[in-house]
Every structure is written in C-alpha cells, then in structure tokens.
C-alpha positions in Angstrom: -0.1 -0.2 0.1 1.4 3.3 -0.8 1.0 6.3 1.5 -0.3 9.0 -1.2 0.6 12.5 -0.2 -2.0 14.9 -1.0 -1.6 18.1 0.4 -4.4 20.1 2.2 -3.2 23.7 1.2 -0.5 24.9 -1.2 1.4 28.1 -1.4 3.4 29.2 -4.4 5.9 31.9 -4.8 4.9 34.1 -7.8 8.5 33.4 -9.4 7.7 29.7 -9.4 4.8 30.7 -12.5 8.0 31.5 -14.5 9.0 27.6 -14.8 6.9 25.2 -16.7 6.9 22.8 -13.5 5.6 25.6 -11.1 2.8 26.8 -13.7 1.8 23.2 -14.3 1.7 22.5 -10.4 -0.5 25.5 -9.4 -2.8 24.4 -12.4 -3.1 20.9 -11.1 -3.7 21.6 -7.5 -6.3 24.1 -8.3 -8.0 21.4 -10.7 -7.8 19.2 -7.7 -9.8 21.5 -5.7 -7.1 22.2 -3.3 -6.7 25.9 -1.9 -3.8 27.6 -3.6 -2.3 31.0 -2.4 0.4 33.1 -3.5 3.5 33.9 -0.8 6.3 36.2 -1.0 9.0 33.6 0.2 9.0 29.9 0.6 11.2 30.4 3.8 8.4 32.4 5.5 4.9 31.0 5.3 2.0 32.4 7.1 -1.4 31.1 7.0 -0.9 27.3 8.6 -3.6 26.8 11.0 -3.5 25.6 14.4 -3.9 26.6 18.1 -1.1 24.5 19.5 2.1 23.5 18.7 1.0 19.9 18.0 -1.9 21.4 15.6 0.3 23.5 13.7 3.0 20.8 13.2 0.1 18.4 11.9 -1.3 21.1 9.6 2.4 22.1 8.4 2.8 18.2 7.3 0.1 18.7 5.1 1.2 22.0 3.5 3.0 22.3 0.3 5.1 25.0 -0.8 6.2 25.7 -4.2 9.3 27.7 -4.7 12.4 28.5 -6.5 15.8 28.0 -5.0 17.9 31.0 -5.8 21.0 30.2 -3.7 23.8 29.1 -5.9 25.6 27.3 -3.0 25.1 23.5 -2.2 25.6 22.6 1.4 28.3 20.1 2.1 27.0 16.5 3.3 29.9 14.9 5.0 30.7 12.1 5.4 28.0 10.2 3.0 28.4 12.7 0.0 30.3 16.0 -1.1 27.1 18.0 -1.7 23.4 17.9 -1.0 21.1 18.1 -4.0 18.4 20.5 -3.1 15.1 19.3 -4.6 12.8 19.3 -1.7 12.8 20.1 2.0 10.9 18.1 4.6 8.4 15.5 4.1 4.8 14.4 5.0 5.7 11.7 7.4 5.3 12.2 11.2 8.3 10.4 12.8 8.5 11.5 16.4 12.2 11.3 16.6 13.1 13.2 13.5 16.4 14.9 13.6 14.8 17.8 11.6 13.1 18.7 14.6 16.3 20.6 15.4 16.8 22.3 12.0 13.3 22.8 10.6 11.4 23.3 14.0 7.8 23.1 14.7 6.4 24.0 11.4 8.0 21.6 8.8 6.1 22.2 5.8 7.0 20.5 2.5 9.0 22.7 -0.1 9.5 21.8 -3.7 11.8 23.5 -6.2 10.7 24.2 -9.5 14.1 25.4 -11.0 15.3 22.0 -11.7 17.3 22.7 -14.7 19.2 25.5 -12.7 19.9 23.2 -9.7 21.2 20.4 -11.9 23.3 23.0 -13.8 25.0 23.9 -10.4 25.5 20.1 -9.8 27.1 19.9 -13.3 29.6 22.9 -12.6 30.5 21.2 -9.0 31.4 18.0 -10.9 33.5 19.7 -13.3 35.5 21.6 -10.7 36.6 18.1 -8.9 37.4 16.4 -12.2 38.9 13.9 -12.5 37.4 12.6 -9.1 34.1 11.3 -8.8 31.4 13.9 -7.0 28.7 12.3 -4.8 25.3 14.1 -4.2 22.9 13.4 -1.4 19.2 14.0 -2.4 17.5 13.3 1.0 19.6 15.3 3.6 16.8 17.5 4.8 13.7 15.6 3.1 12.2 12.6 1.7 11.9 13.2 -1.9 9.6 10.4 -2.9 6.2 11.3 -1.6 6.1 14.5 -4.0 7.6 12.8 -7.0 4.1 12.0 -8.5 3.7 15.7 -8.7 7.1 16.9 -9.7 9.0 14.3 -11.6 12.3 15.7 -10.3 13.8 12.5 -8.7 13.6 10.8 -12.0 15.0 13.8 -13.9 17.9 14.0 -11.4 18.4 10.2 -11.4 18.7 10.4 -15.5 21.0 13.4 -15.3 23.3 11.4 -13.1 23.0 8.4 -15.4 24.6 10.5 -18.2 27.4 12.0 -15.9 30.4 9.8 -16.0 31.9 11.5 -12.7 28.7 12.1 -10.9 26.7 10.0 -8.6 23.6 10.3 -6.7 22.1 8.8 -3.6 19.0 9.3 -1.5 17.0 7.5 1.0 13.1 7.1 1.6 10.7 5.5 4.0 8.0 5.6 1.1 7.1 3.1 -1.6 5.7 5.0 -4.4 8.4 4.2 -6.5 6.8 2.7 -9.7 7.7 5.7 -11.8 11.5 5.5 -10.9 12.0 1.9 -11.8 12.4 2.6 -15.5 14.6 5.6 -15.1 18.0 5.4 -17.2 20.0 5.3 -13.7 23.1 4.0 -15.5 24.2 2.2 -12.1 25.0 5.7 -11.0 22.4 6.3 -8.3 22.1 4.3 -5.0 18.6 4.0 -4.0 18.4 3.5 -0.3 15.6 2.5 2.2 15.0 3.7 5.7 14.0 0.4 7.7 12.9 -0.2 11.1 11.2 -3.0 13.1 7.4 -3.2 13.3 7.5 -1.9 16.9 9.3 1.3 16.1 7.3 2.0 12.9 3.9 1.5 14.7 4.8 3.9 17.8 7.0 6.5 16.3 6.9 6.6 12.3 3.5 8.0 11.9 2.1 8.4 8.2 4.6 6.1 6.7 4.4 2.8 5.2 5.1 -0.4 7.3 8.2 -2.1 7.1 7.0 -5.2 5.0 5.9 -2.4 2.2 9.5 -1.0 2.2 11.1 -4.2 2.0 8.8 -5.2 -0.9 9.6 -1.9 -2.8 13.3 -2.2 -2.1 13.1 -5.8 -4.0 11.6 -4.1 -7.0 14.2 -1.5 -7.2 16.9 -4.2 -6.8 15.4 -5.8 -9.9 15.5 -2.8 -11.8 19.2 -2.9 -11.4 19.9 -0.1 -9.0 22.8 -0.1 -6.4 20.7 -0.8 -3.3 21.4 0.2 0.2 19.4 0.1 3.6 19.8 2.5 6.5 18.5 0.8 9.7 17.7 3.7 12.1 17.2 5.0 14.4 17.8 1.7 16.5 16.1 1.6 20.0 16.7 -0.7 22.8 13.7 -2.3 24.3 12.3 -5.4 25.5 12.7 -7.7 22.6 14.6 -5.6 20.5 17.2 -8.1 19.4 14.6 -10.3 18.0 12.5 -7.7 16.3 15.7 -6.5 14.4 17.0 -10.0 13.6 13.5 -10.8 12.0 13.6 -7.6 10.0 17.0 -8.5 8.5 15.9 -12.0 7.8 12.8 -10.8 5.7 14.9 -8.3 3.8 17.3 -11.0 2.9 14.7 -13.3 2.0 13.0 -10.6 -0.2 15.8 -9.7 -1.7 16.9 -13.2 -2.8 13.7 -13.6 -4.5 14.2 -10.5 -6.7 17.9 -10.2 -7.1 18.9 -10.1 -10.9 21.1 -12.8 -12.0 24.9 -12.4 -11.0 23.9 -10.1 -8.1 25.6 -10.6 -4.8 25.5 -8.7 -1.5 28.7 -7.2 -2.0 26.8 -4.7 -4.1 24.6 -3.5 -1.1 25.6 -0.9 1.5 24.2 -1.1 5.2 24.1 2.0 7.5 23.3 1.8 11.2 22.4 4.8 13.4 21.7 4.4 17.0 18.9 6.7 18.7 20.2 10.1 19.9 18.7 13.3 20.5 19.6 17.0 21.3 18.1 19.2 23.9 16.6 21.5 21.3 14.9 18.5 19.4 13.5 16.9 22.6 12.0 20.4 23.4 10.6 20.5 20.2 9.5 16.7 20.0 7.5 17.3 23.3 5.9 20.5 21.9 4.3 18.6 18.9 4.1 15.1 20.5 3.4 15.8 24.2 2.6 12.2 24.9 5.6 10.8 23.3 6.9 7.6 24.7 10.3 8.3 23.0 13.3 7.3 25.4 14.7 10.7 26.1 15.8 10.6 29.6 19.2 12.5 29.7 20.7 10.9 32.9 20.2 7.3 31.2 22.5 8.5 28.4 26.0 9.6 27.7 26.4 13.4 26.5 28.6 13.7 23.5 29.7 16.8 21.5 28.7 16.8 17.9 30.5 18.1 14.9 28.1 21.1 14.4 28.9 22.6 17.7 26.0 21.3 19.9 25.7 18.2 21.9 23.8 15.0 21.8 22.4 12.2 24.1 23.4 8.9 23.1 23.1 5.4 24.3 25.8 4.4 27.0 29.4 3.0 25.8 28.5 -0.7 26.9 25.0 -0.4 25.1 26.6 0.8 22.1 29.3 -1.7 21.9 26.5 -4.4 22.6 24.3 -3.1 19.8 27.3 -2.7 17.1 28.1 -6.3 17.8 24.7 -7.5 17.4 24.2 -5.4 14.1 27.5 -6.6 12.5 26.7 -10.2 13.3 23.2 -9.7 11.7 24.7 -8.1 8.5 27.2 -11.1 8.6 24.8 -13.7 8.7 22.2 -12.3 6.2 24.2 -10.1 3.9 27.7 -11.8 4.2 29.5 -9.5 1.7 27.5 -6.2 2.0 29.6 -3.1 2.7 28.8 -1.7 6.3 29.4 1.9 6.0 29.3 2.6 9.5 27.5 1.8 13.0 27.1 5.0 15.1 
C-alpha cells in the first residue's frame, strides 16, 4: 500500500510561475480543488492553521510550498556525500524522533523547488570543478523526496541526469514506497537507492504516516530488480524489550525478499548498510515534546551519555557498553544475512 501525499493547502512563490513545472503544479492543484495561494517567500509561510504547537505541526505536514531555489551554493554533506542536492525540503511523514526537529522547528512544511534545470546546472559545475574525481550528491539530507515525486518528476530527472554523468553519483533515502515511476529510469548504475528500515515496533509507535516495514522491503526488492545499486539505513535503532529478536526478524525478512528479486549475478557485496542508534539533542527534545506531548520516546538524559557533535551542539547517545553491544549485534546480523555487504558505519 502506498501512502499517497495529497496536500490540504498549497502556497507558491509568484516566481515559480515562470517555470513550466511551477505553472503546471499550480494549475494541477487548483484543478484538484486544493486551496492555492501566493506567498512572498518559500522561507516564510503564514496562514498555516492550528491553536497549539501539535496542531500547527500536523497542518504544516499537510502544507506544500512551491518555490524557486535561488542560492547558488550547495551545502556539504559529509561523510556520506560531497554535496546535498536540494530538490525538496521536509516530508509528510510524522516520525516523532526526526532530527529535522532541530533544524526545521515546529512547522516543517514541505517545499519543492521548480527550477530543476538550474539546480542540475550547478551540480554539473561542481562535478567539473572536482574532475577527475567522482563527485557524490545526497538527495535526501533534509527531506524524503519520494512522496512529492508523483507531482514533480524531479527525482527521475535527477537520476537520469546522473546516469549521463560519468563523474557524478547520486544517492537518496526514503521510507516511502510510491516508486513505480522510478523503476524504468535510465540510472546507469550511478544512483544508490536506499530505504530507511525499522522494526514493526518502532514504525508502529513512532513513524506515523509512513508505509510498513513489509511494504518498504517489497519496494526495495523492486528497486533491486530494476538494477539500481541498493542500500539500507537501519535507523534509529532503539533498545526495548525484545529488540534483538525484532531487528533480527527485520534483517531475515529483508534478505529473503532480496534473494527472491535479485537479478542474475547480483551478490550482497553490491549492497550498503548504515546503522544509526537513537540520539537526541536538548533542542530536538523540546521541539518533539511540543508537538508530541505524550511521546513515549526514550529521552531521559540521565540514562544517556552526552557527546559533543561536529556541528557544535551536544547530543545524548546510548551508554558506551550499550553501544558496544548493539554494534556487535548488528554487525553479526549483517554477516549472517548479507555476508558480503559493505557496512558503511555504525554510530
């Protein structure tokens, strides 16, 4: 079952109408009977209803903003890529633990950028500057680009752009399963299509409005069959009663589906795995409890270790002995179910 994103309201920057995609989207949403209003800037949206932080958050997740990305600079995206590729900001999913609670705040409305040719033109220059090195771009650093793909087609265009770039590579990650339009893209093996997976317990309790683990695993099988390089991010990993068995079952089911769908000659050495344990910042915790006042997320500071991060703020992570135990467990699972896969990191 795909979780189709249909916005409740749409805003657009007047400048977006100068691009065929922007004009087409405004007409399309009006035709769908969705209220469409102009706004002076995609960065400052007023008119999202809600009397409480929780209500405003929910309404923001149903709000789509059509904008033009004017900045010529791309953010760096270490260690996973050289640069972010800014196609979309935010996503309609309502994951309680989302790290964007720190950066996007309590009104994380969904933004799409319609000047795709200009964005890809900047990517082209950045690739040229680093020749003969290969330049890697991340398409989901501050978003999940799949839920809006049915409207924009931007992800497919980006995939095919990188398919033609001998020295450009693209990667993105999604929790969503509406990926049919991407299966026939001419990717040239230059895009790594990654899925964010978690066990049923975590998805049910914290990942509201997202497809089930089973649906994501089936979608990943289709992506593998389409010949894409594939990856999984298992994140965030929580410790709870029965966590080992739940995560083991997740890995087993994933391996089973991939074995069924793998094209001939495929081996798990072509697969990448990333493992990220749950962590939170003080700012994120305050924002999360503002929008999910009854959250059962484990965010007791005195049960965690405080660690300074690379961006100048500290985060609360699991205790060293717990981290060691989790790392050993997941590396063992990776070896059992995907013996040749490349484990990029466990953090």
